[in-house]
Each structure stands twice: as structure tokens, then as C-alpha cells.
GUROVO-468347 format. One line per 8 residues: number of its first residue (from 1); their letters; for each residue x, y, z of N, C-alpha, C, O. Coordinates in steps of 0.05 Angstrom, whole numbers, always signed. Atoms other than C-alpha are relative to their C-alpha. Layout:
% GUROVO-468347
NUM) a) X Y Z X Y Z X Y Z X Y Z | ...
% end
This chain:
% GUROVO-468347
1) mqilfgkt) +17 -24 +0 +0 +0 +0 +18 +25 +0 +37 +26 +14 | -15 -25 +2 +25 +69 -18 -10 +20 +21 -34 +25 +24 | +6 -21 -19 +28 +122 +36 +3 +27 -14 +25 +33 -24 | -1 -26 +12 +11 +192 +11 -1 +21 +22 -19 +20 +38 | -1 -20 -21 +29 +251 +54 -12 +27 -10 -3 +38 -30 | +12 -25 +7 -14 +313 +53 +13 +23 +15 +26 +19 +36 | -11 -25 -13 +6 +385 +71 -22 +21 +1 -33 +28 -20 | +19 -23 -2 -40 +439 +98 +16 +26 +0 +40 +26 +7
9) nwecpels) -13 -27 -1 -24 +513 +91 -8 +15 +24 -7 +40 +25 | +9 -12 -25 -49 +525 +161 +20 +20 +11 +13 +41 +20 | -20 -17 -13 +17 +554 +185 +12 +21 -18 +30 +36 -9 | -13 -20 +18 +33 +596 +124 -21 +14 -17 -20 +13 -42 | +21 -14 +15 -29 +637 +104 +11 +23 -17 -3 +33 -35 | -12 -23 +16 +18 +691 +77 +8 -9 -28 +13 +8 -45 | -8 +10 +27 +37 +646 +18 -25 -2 -18 -47 -9 -9 | +21 +5 +20 -5 +645 -45 -2 -30 -3 +15 -45 +5
17) ldefavra) +4 +29 +4 -33 +577 -63 +22 -12 -18 +31 -34 -13 | -22 +10 +17 +19 +570 -118 +26 -2 +15 +41 -22 +13 | -25 +1 -16 +76 +588 -71 -1 -23 +20 +19 -37 +24 | +3 +22 -19 +49 +540 -20 +4 -27 -13 +18 -45 -3 | -2 +25 +14 +43 +484 -71 +29 -6 -8 +39 -28 -5 | -28 +3 +8 +115 +495 -96 +16 -9 +24 +32 -28 +22 | -15 +8 -24 +142 +491 -25 -7 -28 +10 +10 -43 +18 | +8 +27 -10 +101 +430 -6 +11 -22 -18 +21 -42 -7
25) vadgfdal) -11 +20 +18 +123 +392 -68 +30 -3 +4 +40 -25 +4 | -29 +0 -4 +196 +412 -57 +8 -15 +25 +29 -27 +26 | -6 +14 -25 +192 +383 +13 -11 -28 +1 -11 -41 +22 | +7 +28 +2 +164 +317 -10 -28 -8 +6 -33 -32 +11 | +28 +6 -6 +90 +322 +3 -14 -8 -26 -8 +2 -48 | +14 +11 +23 +42 +285 -44 -26 +14 -7 -36 +12 -29 | +27 -12 +4 -22 +324 -35 -2 +26 +16 +12 +30 +36 | +7 -25 -15 -49 +392 -13 -26 -5 +15 -46 -14 +3
33) elyvpnlt) +25 +2 -16 -100 +391 +43 -10 +29 +5 +3 +43 +20 | +8 -27 +0 -140 +455 +35 -28 +3 +14 -46 -13 +10 | +25 -5 -14 -195 +484 +80 -19 +16 -18 -13 +39 -24 | +19 -12 +19 -254 +500 +36 -10 +27 +9 -12 +46 -7 | +10 -26 -8 -282 +557 +79 +20 +23 -4 +12 +46 -6 | -20 -21 +2 -216 +595 +72 +7 +6 -29 +22 +25 -34 | -8 -4 +28 -212 +590 -4 -17 +22 -12 -41 +25 -8 | +13 -23 +13 -228 +652 -45 +0 -4 -30 -7 +15 -45
41) vspneiaa) +0 +6 +28 -220 +619 -113 -20 -21 -7 -31 -34 +11 | +20 +18 +9 -266 +576 -154 +10 -29 +2 +34 -34 +3 | -8 +29 +1 -266 +499 -152 +17 -6 -25 +36 -22 -23 | -16 +5 +24 -240 +500 -224 +29 +9 +3 +47 -3 -7 | -27 -9 -5 -180 +541 -201 +15 -18 +18 +39 -22 +15 | -13 +20 -18 -165 +491 -146 +7 -25 -16 +29 -36 -13 | -6 +23 +17 -170 +434 -197 +25 +6 -18 +42 -11 -21 | -23 -8 +17 -121 +472 -242 +25 +1 +16 +47 -6 +6
49) lverhhvg) -23 -2 -18 -75 +485 -183 +14 -28 +4 +38 -30 +0 | -11 +26 -6 -66 +412 -166 +11 -14 -25 +30 -29 -24 | -10 +11 +25 -59 +392 -238 +27 +13 -8 +45 +0 -18 | -24 -15 +8 -7 +446 -250 +25 -9 +16 +47 -10 +6 | -22 +8 -17 +35 +422 -191 +3 -30 +4 +20 -39 +19 | -2 +29 +0 +23 +348 -201 -2 -11 +29 +14 -28 +37 | +4 +9 -27 -3 +337 -131 -29 -9 +3 -46 -3 -13 | +28 +8 -6 -65 +305 -100 -14 +22 +16 -2 +43 +22
57) liadivte) +17 -20 -14 -121 +342 -64 -16 -14 +21 -29 -34 +16 | +18 +7 -22 -155 +332 +3 -15 +25 +7 -2 +45 +14 | +16 -24 -6 -212 +380 +15 -11 -2 +29 -23 -22 +36 | +10 -1 -28 -228 +400 +87 -25 +18 +0 -24 +41 -9 | +24 -16 -3 -299 +423 +100 -6 +3 +30 +2 -13 +47 | +6 -6 -28 -325 +454 +165 -29 +8 +1 -37 +30 -9 | +28 -8 -2 -399 +454 +181 -2 +23 +19 +11 +24 +40 | +1 -25 -14 -419 +522 +207 -28 +10 +5 -47 +0 -8
65) ghsinehl) +26 -12 -6 -476 +562 +236 -9 -4 +29 +5 -17 +45 | +10 +2 -28 -518 +568 +299 -21 -22 +3 -27 -29 +26 | +21 +20 -2 -570 +516 +282 +8 -25 -16 +26 -24 -33 | -5 +25 +15 -571 +445 +255 -6 +5 -30 +8 -6 -47 | +6 -5 +28 -603 +470 +191 +22 +16 -14 +28 +12 -37 | -22 -14 +11 -547 +520 +180 +24 -18 -4 +38 -15 -24 | -22 +19 +3 -497 +465 +191 -5 -18 -24 +13 -25 -39 | +6 +17 +23 -533 +421 +141 +4 +15 -27 +15 +4 -46
73) eslerqiq) -4 -15 +25 -533 +477 +89 +30 +4 -6 +38 +1 -29 | -29 -3 +5 -458 +490 +98 +13 -26 -7 +31 -27 -23 | -10 +27 +7 -445 +415 +95 -3 -5 -30 +16 -12 -44 | +5 +6 +29 -478 +408 +27 +15 +20 -18 +25 +11 -39 | -14 -20 +17 -449 +473 -1 +30 -6 -2 +41 -4 -23 | -29 +4 +1 -378 +457 +19 +8 -27 -12 +28 -29 -26 | -6 +26 +14 -381 +384 -3 -2 +4 -30 +14 -7 -45 | +3 -5 +28 -406 +408 -70 +25 +14 -12 +34 +8 -33
81) yaldagap) -25 -13 +8 -346 +455 -75 +22 -20 -3 +37 -20 -23 | -22 +20 +1 -299 +398 -59 -4 -19 -24 +16 -26 -37 | +5 +17 +23 -332 +353 -111 +6 +14 -26 +18 +2 -44 | -5 -15 +24 -329 +407 -163 +30 +4 -5 +39 +6 -28 | -29 -3 +2 -254 +416 -148 +13 -27 -7 +37 -27 -13 | -12 +26 +7 -244 +341 -161 +14 -13 +23 +31 -31 +18 | -13 +13 -23 -223 +322 -90 -7 -29 +2 -31 -36 +2 | +6 +29 -3 -217 +246 -84 -5 -8 +29 -13 -31 +34
89) linahtgr) +5 +6 -28 -223 +251 -8 -8 +27 +13 +3 +48 +8 | +10 -23 -14 -262 +299 +36 +3 -6 +30 -5 -27 +40 | -2 +1 -29 -245 +311 +109 -20 +20 +12 -21 +43 +3 | +22 -17 -10 -302 +340 +151 +2 +5 +30 +5 -14 +46 | +5 -8 -28 -306 +378 +217 -30 +2 +2 -42 +21 -6 | +29 +3 +2 -377 +356 +229 -14 +5 +26 -6 -6 +47 | +17 -3 -23 -430 +380 +277 +12 +15 +23 +33 +28 +20 | -10 -13 -24 -420 +405 +347 -4 -18 +24 -22 -35 +25
97) difsfadn) +3 +15 -24 -410 +375 +415 -25 +9 +16 -35 -6 +33 | +23 -10 -15 -468 +418 +440 -26 -7 -14 -48 -2 -3 | +24 +9 +14 -517 +390 +388 -9 -27 +13 +7 -41 +25 | +11 +26 -9 -562 +331 +406 +12 -22 -17 +21 -18 -40 | -9 +23 +15 -542 +262 +385 -16 -3 -26 -5 -8 -48 | +17 +2 +23 -602 +261 +337 +8 +20 -22 +8 +14 -45 | -7 -20 +20 -582 +326 +303 +27 -6 -13 +29 -3 -37 | -25 +8 +12 -510 +304 +293 -3 -24 -19 +10 -25 -40
105) vrlfersl) +6 +23 +18 -536 +239 +264 -11 +9 -26 -4 -2 -47 | +11 -11 +25 -575 +280 +213 +23 +9 -18 +22 +4 -43 | -23 -9 +16 -510 +312 +190 +16 -24 -11 +23 -24 -35 | -15 +23 +10 -474 +246 +186 -15 -15 -22 -3 -24 -42 | +16 +14 +19 -531 +213 +149 +0 +14 -27 +1 +2 -48 | +0 -15 +26 -533 +269 +97 +27 -3 -14 +28 -6 -38 | -26 +3 +12 -458 +264 +87 +4 -28 -12 +16 -31 -33 | -2 +27 +11 -463 +189 +78 -15 -3 -26 -6 -17 -44
113) aiseesgi) +16 +1 +25 -517 +197 +26 +15 +13 -23 +16 +2 -45 | -15 -13 +21 -475 +247 -13 +24 -16 -8 +31 -18 -32 | -24 +16 +6 -414 +203 -8 -8 -24 -17 +7 -31 -36 | +9 +23 +16 -453 +143 -35 -7 +9 -28 -1 -5 -47 | +7 -9 +27 -481 +184 -92 +24 +8 -17 +24 +2 -41 | -23 -10 +14 -414 +214 -111 +22 -20 -3 +39 -18 -22 | -22 +19 +1 -369 +156 -97 +25 +11 +14 +46 -2 +13 | -23 -12 -14 -322 +202 -57 -2 -4 +30 -22 +3 +42
121) piahethr) +1 +5 -29 -305 +181 +14 +2 +26 +16 +16 +45 +8 | -1 -23 -19 -316 +230 +71 +9 -11 +27 -4 -28 +38 | -10 +8 -26 -275 +223 +134 -8 +22 +20 -2 +46 +15 | +8 -19 -19 -304 +257 +195 +21 +1 +23 +27 -19 +35 | -24 -3 -17 -250 +285 +240 -8 -1 +30 -28 +10 +39 | +3 +1 -29 -244 +269 +314 +13 +25 +11 +37 +27 +16 | -9 -27 -6 -239 +341 +336 -15 +12 +23 -39 +9 +25 | +14 -14 -22 -254 +381 +398 -21 +19 -11 -17 +32 -32
129) sralysav) +24 -17 +6 -320 +420 +396 -18 -12 -21 -40 -2 -26 | +17 +12 +21 -346 +374 +341 -14 -25 +11 -11 -32 +34 | +15 +23 -9 -392 +314 +344 +18 -22 +11 +11 -36 +30 | -18 +22 -7 -333 +266 +349 +22 +10 +19 +45 +1 +17 | -20 -12 -18 -298 +306 +404 +12 -19 +20 +35 -14 +29 | -10 +19 -20 -289 +246 +450 -2 -28 -11 -18 -34 -28 | +1 +28 +9 -275 +173 +442 -26 -13 +8 -36 -31 -6 | +25 +12 -10 -337 +156 +483 -23 +7 -18 -38 -11 -26
137) dtrrylee) +22 -8 +17 -385 +197 +441 +4 -11 -29 -16 -18 -42 | -4 +10 +27 -352 +175 +376 -9 -29 -2 -21 -37 -23 | +10 +28 +1 -367 +103 +394 -30 -1 -5 -39 -18 -20 | +29 +0 +4 -441 +120 +398 -7 +4 -29 -25 -9 -40 | +6 -5 +28 -441 +148 +328 +9 -23 -18 -5 -30 -37 | -10 +22 +16 -399 +91 +299 -18 -24 +2 -22 -39 -17 | +19 +23 -3 -447 +40 +328 -27 +6 -13 -39 -13 -23 | +26 -7 +12 -508 +78 +303 +2 -1 -30 -17 -7 -44
145) lpslrina) -3 -3 +29 -479 +87 +233 +24 -17 -9 +47 -7 -10 | -22 +18 +7 -437 +27 +209 +16 +10 -24 +39 +1 -27 | -14 -9 +23 -418 +63 +145 +17 +25 +5 +32 +34 -12 | -15 -25 -7 -388 +124 +181 +30 -6 +1 +38 -25 +13 | -29 +3 +0 -314 +133 +169 +12 +26 +11 +0 +47 +9 | -11 -23 -14 -267 +179 +207 +28 +6 -8 +42 -10 -20 | -28 -9 +1 -203 +218 +205 +10 -1 +28 +0 +13 +46 | -11 +4 -27 -162 +196 +265 +19 +23 +7 +42 +23 +0
153) dfshwmnv) -17 -20 -12 -136 +258 +300 -2 -4 +30 -15 +10 +44 | +2 +8 -27 -125 +225 +366 +12 +20 +20 +8 +17 +44 | -11 -21 -18 -87 +285 +394 -22 +14 +16 -18 +21 +39 | +22 -13 -14 -154 +316 +411 -11 -17 +22 -17 -7 +44 | +11 +18 -21 -179 +256 +449 +18 -1 +24 +9 -2 +47 | -19 +2 -23 -116 +253 +491 -3 +25 +17 +0 +23 +42 | +5 -25 -15 -129 +325 +511 -27 -1 +14 -29 +5 +38 | +27 +1 -11 -204 +316 +522 -2 -19 +24 -14 -12 +45
161) hesdlrdq) +2 +20 -21 -196 +254 +564 +23 +1 +21 +23 -13 +40 | -23 -2 -17 -131 +276 +597 +13 -28 +5 +17 -37 +27 | -8 +28 +0 -105 +207 +579 +15 -7 -25 +12 +6 -46 | -13 +10 +24 -60 +170 +532 -17 -21 -15 -8 -33 -34 | +21 +17 +12 -123 +129 +515 +3 -29 +6 -14 -45 -3 | -3 +29 -6 -96 +63 +541 -22 -9 +19 -25 -34 +23 | +21 +7 -18 -154 +65 +591 -27 -5 -13 -47 -10 +0 | +25 +4 +15 -207 +59 +536 +6 -11 -28 -2 -1 -48
169) mdnvdlai) -9 +11 +25 -177 +15 +483 -22 -12 -17 -20 -14 -41 | +23 +9 +16 -244 -14 +463 -11 +22 -18 -17 +17 -41 | +9 -22 +16 -265 +54 +439 +20 +7 -22 +13 +12 -45 | -21 -5 +20 -198 +65 +404 +0 -22 -21 +4 -16 -45 | +1 +22 +20 -202 -4 +371 -21 +4 -21 -17 +0 -45 | +22 -5 +19 -269 +13 +340 +7 +23 -18 +1 +22 -42 | -7 -23 +17 -243 +80 +316 +21 -8 -21 +20 +1 -44 | -20 +10 +19 -183 +46 +284 -13 -15 -23 -5 -12 -46
177) ersihiha) +14 +15 +21 -230 +0 +246 -12 +18 -21 -15 +10 -44 | +15 -18 +17 -265 +60 +216 +17 +23 -12 +6 +40 -27 | -16 -23 +8 -206 +107 +202 +10 -4 -29 +21 -24 -36 | -9 +1 +28 -191 +124 +129 +19 +23 -6 +27 +27 -29 | -19 -22 +4 -146 +185 +139 +11 +6 +28 -2 +0 +48 | -13 -7 -25 -98 +209 +193 +10 +29 +0 +22 +38 -20 | -14 -25 -5 -79 +277 +220 +21 -6 +20 +15 -11 +44 | -22 +9 -17 -11 +263 +248 +11 +23 +16 +33 +34 +11
185) rvgheqgp) -10 -20 -20 -5 +313 +304 +1 -15 +27 -16 -30 +34 | -4 +14 -26 +21 +290 +372 -11 +18 +22 -2 +41 +26 | +11 -14 -22 -21 +312 +430 +10 -12 +26 +25 -31 +27 | -7 +11 -27 -14 +301 +505 -23 +5 +19 -43 +17 +11 | +22 -1 -19 -56 +299 +567 -10 +28 +6 -33 +31 +14 | +8 -27 -7 -57 +374 +576 -3 +18 -25 -7 +42 -22 | +3 -17 +24 -61 +398 +503 +0 -17 -25 +8 -40 -25 | +2 +15 +25 -73 +378 +431 +25 +0 -17 +26 -12 -38
193) qvndprap) -24 -1 +16 -2 +392 +408 +25 +4 +18 +26 +23 +33 | -25 -4 -14 +67 +381 +438 +15 +23 -14 +10 +29 -37 | -14 -23 +12 +115 +439 +427 +20 -8 -21 +26 +8 -39 | -19 +10 +21 +165 +397 +387 +3 -30 +3 +14 -39 +23 | -1 +30 -2 +159 +322 +373 +29 -10 -2 +33 -34 +3 | -28 +8 +1 +235 +321 +363 +13 +0 +27 +35 -10 +31 | -12 -4 -26 +247 +338 +436 -2 -27 +16 -21 -41 +14 | -1 +26 -14 +267 +279 +482 -22 -4 +20 -30 -26 +26
201) ewvahven) +21 +3 -20 +213 +294 +533 -26 -10 -12 -44 -18 +3 | +24 +9 +13 +160 +275 +482 +3 -27 -14 -15 -35 -29 | -5 +25 +15 +190 +209 +458 -23 -20 +5 -32 -33 -14 | +21 +20 -5 +137 +166 +493 -26 +8 -13 -40 -10 -23 | +24 -9 +13 +80 +208 +465 +1 -4 -30 -18 -13 -43 | -3 +4 +29 +107 +205 +394 -2 -30 -6 -15 -38 -25 | +2 +29 +4 +115 +129 +401 -28 -10 +3 -37 -27 -12 | +27 +9 -4 +45 +120 +428 -18 +7 -24 -32 -9 -34
209) hsnlwkri) +15 -8 +23 +14 +160 +371 +8 -16 -24 -9 -26 -39 | -10 +15 +24 +58 +125 +319 -10 -28 +0 -17 -39 -21 | +10 +27 -2 +36 +57 +344 -29 -1 -8 -38 -20 -21 | +28 -1 +8 -37 +76 +337 -3 +4 -30 -19 -9 -43 | +1 -5 +29 -25 +104 +267 +8 -25 -16 -3 -31 -37 | -9 +24 +14 +12 +40 +247 -22 -21 +0 -26 -35 -20 | +23 +19 -1 -48 -1 +269 -21 +7 -21 -32 -11 -34 | +19 -8 +21 -93 +40 +224 +9 -7 -27 -5 -19 -43
217) vlarqveg) -11 +5 +26 -48 +34 +164 +0 -30 -6 -7 -38 -28 | -1 +29 +4 -39 -41 +174 -28 -11 -5 -31 -28 -22 | +27 +9 +3 -114 -51 +180 -10 +6 -28 -23 -11 -41 | +9 -7 +27 -128 -14 +115 +16 -16 -21 +5 -23 -42 | -16 +15 +19 -71 -51 +80 -11 -29 -2 -13 -40 -24 | +12 +27 +0 -101 -118 +101 -26 -1 -15 -32 -21 -29 | +25 -2 +15 -167 -95 +72 +4 +4 -30 -15 +2 -45 | -6 -3 +28 -133 -82 +6 -1 +28 -10 -2 +33 -35
225) mphftitp) +0 -28 +9 -134 -6 +4 +26 +6 -15 +47 +0 -4 | -25 -4 +16 -85 +15 -51 +18 +22 +11 +42 +20 +7 | -17 -22 -12 -62 +79 -16 -15 +11 +24 -39 +9 +27 | +11 -11 -25 -72 +115 +49 +12 +28 +4 +36 +31 -1 | -9 -28 -3 -67 +190 +65 +5 +7 +29 -11 +1 +47 | -7 -10 -26 -32 +220 +125 +9 +29 -3 +26 +35 -19 | -8 -28 +0 -27 +295 +138 +12 +8 +27 -3 +10 +46 | -11 -12 -25 +22 +319 +191 -13 +27 +4 -13 +44 -14
233) efgphpym) +16 -23 -3 -18 +374 +222 +6 +16 +25 -12 +25 +39 | -8 -19 -21 +21 +413 +273 -7 +28 -9 -2 +36 -32 | +9 -26 +8 -7 +483 +274 +16 +23 +13 +32 +18 +31 | -14 -24 -10 +18 +554 +288 -12 +9 +27 -30 -3 +37 | +11 -13 -24 +5 +598 +349 -30 +5 -5 -38 +15 -26 | -6 +9 -28 -37 +588 +391 +0 -30 +3 +4 -39 +26 | -4 +29 -3 -36 +513 +376 +29 -5 +8 +34 -20 +27 | -28 +3 -7 +39 +518 +377 +6 +17 +26 +3 +41 +25
241) pskphtqq) -7 -16 -24 +61 +538 +448 +21 +21 -7 +39 +17 -23 | -17 -23 +7 +94 +606 +445 +11 +14 +25 +1 +10 +47 | -12 -15 -22 +137 +651 +488 -19 +23 +8 -31 +35 -9 | +17 -22 -9 +99 +701 +531 +9 +27 -11 +33 +31 -15 | -4 -28 +9 +93 +773 +508 +6 +2 -30 -6 +18 -44 | -8 -2 +28 +126 +761 +440 -16 -18 -18 -18 -13 -42 | +15 +20 +15 +83 +702 +418 +17 -14 -21 +7 -24 -41 | -18 +14 +18 +144 +674 +383 -3 -30 +5 -2 -40 +28
249) pssdtwev) +5 +28 -4 +131 +600 +370 +25 -15 +11 +47 -7 +6 | -22 +15 -12 +173 +549 +408 +15 -17 -20 +37 -25 -15 | -14 +14 +22 +190 +513 +343 -13 +7 -26 -36 +18 -27 | +10 -7 +26 +181 +522 +269 -20 -21 -10 -13 -45 -13 | +22 +19 +6 +115 +490 +249 +5 -15 -26 +1 -39 -27 | -5 +14 +26 +134 +475 +177 +21 -21 +4 +18 -43 -6 | -21 +20 -4 +198 +441 +199 -10 -24 +16 -3 -47 +10 | +11 +22 -16 +160 +400 +250 -17 -18 -17 -16 -43 -14
257) nvfmkdhl) +17 +16 +17 +110 +377 +198 +17 -16 -20 +10 -39 -26 | -19 +15 +17 +167 +357 +151 +13 -22 +15 +15 -45 +5 | -11 +20 -17 +199 +320 +208 -19 -24 +3 -12 -47 +1 | +19 +21 -5 +135 +282 +222 -5 -17 -25 -8 -41 -24 | +3 +14 +25 +127 +264 +148 +24 -20 -3 +20 -43 -10 | -24 +17 +3 +199 +237 +146 +0 -22 +20 +8 -45 +14 | +0 +20 -21 +191 +201 +212 -20 -23 -7 -12 -46 -5 | +20 +20 +7 +128 +165 +189 +8 -15 -26 +3 -39 -29
265) skifsnae) -9 +12 +24 +156 +152 +120 +21 -22 +6 +20 -44 -6 | -20 +20 -8 +215 +116 +152 -13 -24 +15 -6 -47 +10 | +14 +22 -14 +169 +76 +198 -14 -19 -19 -11 -43 -17 | +16 +17 +19 +125 +52 +141 +18 -14 -20 +11 -35 -30 | -19 +13 +18 +184 +38 +95 +12 -25 +14 +16 -45 +1 | -12 +22 -15 +215 -6 +149 -20 -23 +5 -13 -46 +9 | +21 +20 -5 +148 -42 +158 -6 -17 -24 -19 -37 -22 | +7 +14 +25 +143 -64 +85 +15 -26 -2 +11 -40 -22
% end
């Protein structure tokens, strides 16, 4: 199975999309992961961008609004943008932790219907403030909707549960079964992002995350998936811990994401 590494432009909004694509390709990334709500160009321009730079595309959508109906409208509108841009994979920040179970199910069911109609998989991200904010609640949705697939961003769960997740492996096991994309950010019990995964004090956390990611990749490989996408997703301030007063980041986010790509590339190369 081929591992494809995505790159978000989260930490470099000052770059144009073309400048970002050039830098991402030069540093060995295979795909651009772009947040649809932040894009100011047409889907056709995004399709031309990825073709011009010979990269793949992962479209991130974010359901928005104050009501479930507003979230449903934004879900459909942003998915349509992603489909028009030719994205072969959509990652979704879906629903809210403050919505009822039934309302979040409505969002998931609508996304599943669109995915079935279009043939494009949609991975719903395990993200704080969203429907899948915790391992416990995610299990409820996965049991209710057997076709639901997720993007494993376990860094959020480690923060939410103040745990390395070894105390609820049944929930993690089910999530691994349903994961079709990974956001490779290393979290810890007190936050969603360590300051630098290269630092010796975070070795155990990097190893724990890496072992979970390896289990996901192996499971999809056994199922016959031809390729799998991983996006290192360390973010800038305030995700990145910063020095007081100056807000200078404790490490270079782009360098950290390149490190994580190279680290995982080595792990999966050795596993072949």
C-alpha cells in the first residue's frame, strides 16, 4: 500500500496557493489539504492548481452556523465545492459537541448519502468541539452508523480525556477499524499539540501516537486499500506553544510537519 502525505497551509497563510504548492512539493508532500471555507478561488481554479503542480487534493470542510439547519446547508455547499474541485477525499469537521445526538446523526446521514451518490469518501474528524470530540461519544455514532468513516486525529482525544487512551482501548479499537485518513499531530494529556515532537521529553507520546497510526495503516492494508493518506498537522500559534509577550513559536511549524512526514515515511518503509 502506498502512503501519501498531505500538507496543509495552516501555518503559512501569507503564501499564495501556488507558492504553498511549490514549497510543499519541494519538501516531498504528495497532496495539498485545503480548508474549503478559507478558499477565495473557484473549484475550477483549485483543480487547475493541483494539476499544475502534479499533486493530490484533500478537501477540508467545516460545518458552520448556529442551528442544525445552517450546519446542514454549509455541509452540502462545501461538499459540492470539494466535488467540483475534483477532490478524491473529503475531510469534515462535522456537527457540534453541543448538538443533540439526533441532530449530529442527521449531519452524518446526509454526508453518507452524498458520499454514496458521488463515490467520494468522507472522513469525519475526531476534533474538539465537534460531534466526534471524545472517544466515548464517537463510539455511539460509529455503532449507530456502520458506514461512518473517520479521520483519526487522536491528539484531541488525549487532551479531552486527559489520557494516553490506554484506559479505553475498546473505543480506540473501533475508531481504528473506521479510520480512512490520519492527521498526524502529537497531543498530550494537557493539550492537543506538543511543542516539538523532536524533543526527548515527548518520545513516549510520539511512540504512542505512531503505534496507533501503524495499526490503522496495517488494517487498511489488510483490507486491500491501494493507498492511504496522512497529513502531519502541527499548527501555528496558539496551537503551537509560544513565548509570553512576544508570541514567538517554540518551534518552526513547517519544519515540525516535515519531520513528522519523514519520521512516518521511515516507519512505514521499514514495515514493508
